[in-house]
N, C-alpha and C positions, 0 to 999 in steps of 0.2 A: 338622381345622379345624372349629370349631363353626359352627352356622347363623348366629349373629350375625356371626362373622368373615367368612363367605361373603357375607352381605348387605352388610357394610361394604365388602368388596372390590368387589362389584358397583357400589355407589354411587360409588366413586372411579374404577374402570376397568371398563367393561362387558365388554370382551374378556377380561381376566384373570379377572374375576368369573365369567363364564359358563364359562370353561375350568375353573376350580376347582370350580364347582358340578357340572358334568358329570363331572369326574374322580371326585368323591365319590358322586354319585347315579346315574350312568349304569347300573350294574348293577341297581339297584332299578327304574329306569324301564324297562329292557329286560325285566325279569322281569314287571312289570305288563302291558306291551304284549304280551309273549309269551303271557300267559294269555288274552288276547282274540283275538289274531291268530296263527294257527298257521303261516301261510305266512311263510317267512323273509324274502322280498323285501317283503311287505306290512309286516312288523314293522320292517324297516329304514327303509322310506318313512315309516312312522308315527313312528319315533324322530326322524327329521329334522324332521317336522312338529311334534313335541313340543318339540324344541330351539328351533324358530322361535317357537312360542307362548310358551315361557319367556322368550325374548329380548324379546318384545313386551309380556308381561304381568307380569314379575317385580316391577315397581314396584307392582303392585296387591296383592301379598301383604301380609297384615296378621298379624303375629305374635300379636296378642291373640286372634285367632280360632282358632289352632291351630298345630301344629308345621309346619316347612317340609317335612319328609318326607311328612306327610299331604297337604299342599297339592300337592306335586309328584306324589304318587300319584294324586290326584283328576284333575289335569290330564292325566296320562298315560292313565289309564283312560278318561276322557271322550273324549280325542282318538282312542284306539284304537277305542272303540265307534262314534264317528262315521265313522272310516275303514272299519270293517266294514260299517256300514249303507250307506255310499256304494258299496262294492264289491258288496254284495248287490243294490242297486238297479240297478247297471250290468249285472250278470249276469241279472237278471230281464228286462231289456229286450232282451237279445240273443236272436235267434231260435234256437229249438231245432233241432238237426239233424233231418232227416227220420227218422222211425222206420224201423228196419231191418225189412224185411218178409221173413220166412223163406220159403224155397222150399217147395213142397208136400211134398217129401220131409222137409225139416227139421221142418216142422209136424207131420207124422205121427210122426216119431221123438220129438219132444218130448211129444206126447200119449201115446205108448206108454210112455216113461220115467216120465211123471207117473202113469200108471195103475199101473205096476209099483211105484213108490214108495208110492202109496196102499195097494195090496194088502199090501206088505211091512209098512208101519206098522200097518195094521189087524190083521195077524197077530201083532203083538207082544203080550206079556202086558200086562194093563191098567196096571200100575204103570209099566212101561217106556214105554208109549204116552203116559201122562200126563206123564212126564218129558220125552219127546220134544216133545210139543206145547207144553208150558210153556216149554221152552228155545228151540225153533226157530220156533215159530209165534207165541207171545205174547211172545217175547224177554225172559223173566223171568231175573233173575240166579240163579246157582246157589244162593246163600245163601237166597234167598226160596223157591225150590223145595224145598230141604232142610227149611226151617222149616215150610212148609205141609204137607209130606208126612210129616213126622216122621222124616226121615232125616238122616244126617250129610252135610256138604258133600262129604266124600271119597266117600261111597257114591253120591251123585248124579253126581259127576264120573266115577266108575268106570262107572256105568250109561251115561252119555253116551258114554264112550270105546267101550264094547262095542257100543252102538247104531250109532255111526259105522262101526265095523269091519264089523258085520253088513250095513249099508246099502252100504258100499263093495264088499263081496263080492257082494251081490245085484245091485247096479246096474252092476258092472263098473268101479269107480273106478280111480284111478291106481295104488294099491298092491295091486290084486287079482291 
């Protein structure tokens, strides 16, 4: 069904017009909303809100200003962004749980493990140490590390794998 036919159907029968519109454009609307809201329940709530907004404002759509799909996409994106902002505001005003205070034994064990990790990393060859810090401290992507150090991505991934293995053995990780 063309956009013109959808709009004509809307003008004659709002219920049937909205049903036809959603049958045709619901996947697009859900895709746009899902790009903004990762939580499934939030996305469903937002889709309901978008449907209500379309019901209320479809008469304000002006075909001369652009296509129906673009207008629907803008409505869905803006509604999803507003939904996300509202959720973030609510979460911001919720009190944080009290911080977990480690026991003296746990604090000592953490300090010892941190010192062992620091010594282990300091003992690495310079190139491995640079790769380690860039990836796990500065959170740089593998491609960027490879480009800046003149290595292939595969070489950087191999080094990171071997570094993780070495650290797992030294620190007594799961697979040691």
